C-alpha positions as CSV (number, residue, x, y, z in Angstrom):
1,X,17.6,-7.7,-14.0
2,X,18.6,-4.2,-13.0
3,X,15.0,-3.4,-12.2
4,X,14.6,-6.5,-9.9
5,X,17.8,-5.6,-8.0
6,X,16.6,-2.0,-7.7
7,X,13.3,-3.2,-6.3
8,X,15.0,-5.5,-3.8
9,X,17.3,-2.7,-2.6
10,X,14.6,-0.1,-2.5
11,X,12.2,-2.2,-0.5
12,X,15.1,-3.1,1.9
13,X,15.7,0.6,2.5
14,X,12.0,1.3,3.0
15,X,11.5,-1.5,5.5
16,X,14.8,-1.0,7.3
17,X,14.4,2.8,7.7
18,X,10.7,2.7,8.4
19,X,10.8,-0.2,10.9
20,X,14.0,1.0,12.5
21,X,12.1,4.1,13.5
22,X,10.0,1.7,15.6
23,X,12.6,-0.8,16.9
24,X,15.4,1.7,17.4
25,X,14.1,5.3,17.3
26,X,10.8,4.5,19.0
27,X,12.1,2.2,21.7
28,X,12.3,3.3,25.3
29,X,13.3,6.8,26.1
30,X,16.3,7.0,23.8
31,X,14.6,8.6,20.8
32,X,10.8,8.5,21.4
33,X,9.8,9.3,17.9
34,X,6.1,8.3,18.3
35,X,3.7,8.0,15.5
36,X,4.7,11.2,13.8
37,X,8.3,10.2,13.6
38,X,7.5,6.7,12.3
39,X,5.2,8.1,9.6
40,X,7.8,10.6,8.5
41,X,10.4,7.8,8.4
42,X,8.4,5.7,6.0
43,X,7.4,8.7,3.9
44,X,10.9,10.1,3.5
45,X,12.2,6.6,2.7
46,X,9.7,6.4,-0.2
47,X,10.8,9.9,-1.4
48,X,14.4,8.9,-1.3
49,X,13.9,5.6,-3.2
50,X,11.6,7.3,-5.7
51,X,14.4,9.5,-6.9
52,X,17.2,7.0,-6.3
53,X,15.8,4.0,-8.1
54,X,12.7,5.3,-9.8
55,X,14.4,5.8,-13.1
56,X,15.5,2.1,-13.0
57,X,12.4,0.2,-11.8
58,X,9.7,2.8,-11.1
59,X,10.3,2.3,-7.3
60,X,7.2,0.3,-6.6
61,X,8.7,-1.1,-3.3
62,X,5.4,-2.8,-2.7
63,X,3.7,-5.9,-4.3
64,X,0.3,-4.2,-4.1
65,X,1.7,-1.2,-6.1
66,X,3.0,-3.6,-8.7
67,X,-0.4,-5.2,-9.0
68,X,-2.0,-1.8,-9.4
69,X,0.5,-0.7,-12.0
70,X,0.0,-3.9,-14.0
71,X,-3.8,-3.7,-13.9
72,X,-3.5,0.0,-15.1
73,X,-1.7,-1.3,-18.2
74,X,1.7,0.2,-17.3
75,X,4.0,-2.9,-17.0
76,X,4.4,-6.3,-18.6
77,X,3.0,-9.5,-17.1
78,X,6.4,-11.2,-17.1
79,X,7.8,-8.6,-14.7
80,X,5.0,-8.8,-12.1
81,X,6.1,-11.9,-10.2
82,X,9.9,-11.1,-10.3
83,X,9.1,-7.6,-8.9
84,X,7.0,-9.1,-6.1
85,X,9.7,-11.7,-5.2
86,X,12.4,-9.0,-5.2
87,X,10.3,-6.7,-3.0
88,X,9.6,-9.5,-0.5
89,X,13.2,-10.6,-0.5
90,X,14.3,-7.0,0.3
91,X,11.8,-6.7,3.1
92,X,12.9,-10.0,4.6
93,X,16.6,-8.9,4.4
94,X,15.7,-5.7,6.2
95,X,13.8,-7.5,8.9
96,X,16.7,-9.9,9.3
97,X,19.1,-7.0,9.7
98,X,16.9,-5.5,12.4
99,X,16.6,-8.8,14.1
100,X,20.3,-9.2,14.2
101,X,20.6,-5.7,15.7
102,X,18.1,-6.6,18.4
103,X,20.0,-9.8,19.3
104,X,23.1,-7.8,19.9
105,X,21.8,-4.7,21.7
106,X,19.6,-3.9,24.6
107,X,18.8,-0.6,23.0
108,X,16.9,-2.2,20.1
109,X,13.4,-3.5,20.4
110,X,12.4,-6.9,19.0
111,X,11.2,-6.8,15.4
112,X,7.8,-7.8,16.5
113,X,7.4,-4.2,17.7
114,X,7.4,-3.2,14.0
115,X,5.0,-6.0,12.9
116,X,1.4,-5.3,11.9
117,X,-1.6,-6.4,13.8
118,X,-5.2,-5.3,14.6
119,X,-5.5,-6.4,18.2
120,X,-2.9,-4.1,19.8
121,X,-3.5,-1.2,22.1
122,X,-6.3,0.2,20.0
123,X,-8.2,-3.2,20.0
124,X,-9.6,-2.5,16.6
125,X,-11.8,-5.4,15.2
126,X,-10.6,-7.4,12.3
127,X,-13.2,-6.0,9.8
128,X,-12.3,-2.5,10.6
129,X,-8.6,-3.2,10.2
130,X,-9.2,-4.9,6.8
131,X,-11.3,-2.0,5.6
132,X,-8.7,0.6,6.7
133,X,-5.8,-1.3,5.0
134,X,-7.8,-1.7,1.8
135,X,-8.9,1.9,1.7
136,X,-5.4,3.2,2.6
137,X,-3.9,1.1,-0.2
138,X,-6.5,2.3,-2.6
139,X,-5.7,5.9,-1.9
140,X,-2.0,5.3,-2.0
141,X,-2.0,3.4,-5.3
142,X,-4.5,5.9,-6.9
143,X,-2.2,8.8,-6.0
144,X,0.8,6.9,-7.4
145,X,-1.0,6.1,-10.7
146,X,-2.3,9.6,-10.9
147,X,1.0,11.5,-10.5
148,X,2.9,9.1,-12.7
149,X,0.3,9.2,-15.6
150,X,1.7,10.6,-18.8
151,X,-0.7,13.6,-18.7
152,X,0.0,14.4,-15.0
153,X,3.7,13.5,-14.7
154,X,5.7,16.0,-12.6
155,X,9.2,16.1,-11.1
156,X,7.5,16.4,-7.7
157,X,5.8,13.0,-8.0
158,X,8.1,11.3,-5.6
159,X,7.5,13.9,-2.9
160,X,3.7,13.7,-3.4
161,X,3.8,9.9,-3.1
162,X,6.0,10.0,0.1
163,X,3.8,12.6,1.7
164,X,0.7,10.5,0.9
165,X,2.3,7.5,2.6
166,X,3.1,9.7,5.6
167,X,-0.5,10.8,5.9
168,X,-1.8,7.2,5.6
169,X,0.6,6.2,8.4
170,X,-0.6,9.0,10.7
171,X,-4.2,7.7,10.2
172,X,-3.6,3.9,10.4
173,X,-0.7,3.5,12.9
174,X,-3.1,3.4,15.9
175,X,-5.3,0.7,14.2
176,X,-2.9,-1.7,12.4
177,X,0.6,-0.3,12.7
178,X,0.1,0.6,9.0
179,X,1.0,-1.8,6.2
180,X,-0.6,-1.0,2.8
181,X,2.3,-3.1,1.6
182,X,2.4,-6.9,1.8
183,X,6.2,-7.0,1.7
184,X,6.5,-4.6,4.6
185,X,4.3,-6.9,6.6
186,X,5.9,-10.2,5.6
187,X,9.4,-9.1,6.5
188,X,8.9,-8.3,10.2
189,X,6.3,-11.2,10.6
190,X,9.0,-13.7,9.7
191,X,11.0,-12.7,12.7
192,X,8.1,-12.3,15.1
193,X,5.7,-14.7,16.9
194,X,2.7,-16.7,16.1
195,X,0.3,-13.8,16.6
196,X,2.0,-11.8,13.8
197,X,2.1,-14.8,11.4
198,X,-1.5,-15.7,12.1
199,X,-2.7,-12.1,11.3
200,X,-0.4,-11.8,8.2
201,X,-3.1,-12.9,5.8
202,X,-5.0,-9.6,6.4
203,X,-1.9,-7.5,5.6
204,X,-1.4,-9.4,2.3
205,X,-5.0,-9.6,1.2
206,X,-6.4,-6.1,2.1
207,X,-3.6,-4.2,0.3
208,X,-4.1,-6.2,-2.8
209,X,-7.9,-5.6,-2.7
210,X,-7.3,-1.8,-2.5
211,X,-4.6,-1.9,-5.2
212,X,-6.7,-4.0,-7.6
213,X,-9.5,-1.6,-7.4
214,X,-7.2,1.4,-7.9
215,X,-5.6,-0.3,-10.9
216,X,-8.9,-1.1,-12.5
217,X,-10.1,2.5,-12.1
218,X,-6.9,3.9,-13.4
219,X,-7.2,1.7,-16.5
220,X,-10.5,3.4,-17.3
221,X,-8.7,6.8,-17.2
222,X,-11.6,8.1,-15.1
223,X,-9.1,10.0,-12.9
224,X,-7.1,11.5,-15.9
225,X,-7.8,14.8,-17.5
226,X,-8.9,14.7,-21.1
């Protein structure tokens, strides 16, 4: 139970801090963080949670990561669904909190500003968005499984993982707003409009595709030193 609570809390923090950098920090002329600030917010949130709750649950914070960890043979089947439920609940609570802030303040943008989509300013086609999200998740999960493998484990693993997510955000924000995390997409979409809900399938499916591939490759130990 401790691990599930930790995953809920950790995912809440990730989604709240990351998406708040869009709805609060990136809104108007108050604190125009831009893509760099948003990417750093998500990356630092992951680093913080890696060290805060990593010893309790592994700090997956992401259903796709959980799928990859399971397929790599590093967690029990009975924990997979509870982890994913806890992560999604944490993301939904974070989005609800941001929605409440937006309802009560003109200085906070609607949660839809932090939702994912492929037909925004960049006008990227759906196949490109799918490929980018799948590839980004594959890279992210491969790094996670690499730096947490027994032969590669290091006290700096949380920093490496957070910086990797930052780099992925810098690349993907113009195309999709960057998901690589179904829970991160589900939370804001629940408090957005029809467009976000209609496109949500991609931000659930593509990350799982990338994570499954990463988990299968990790299981072969192809990326581990002998």
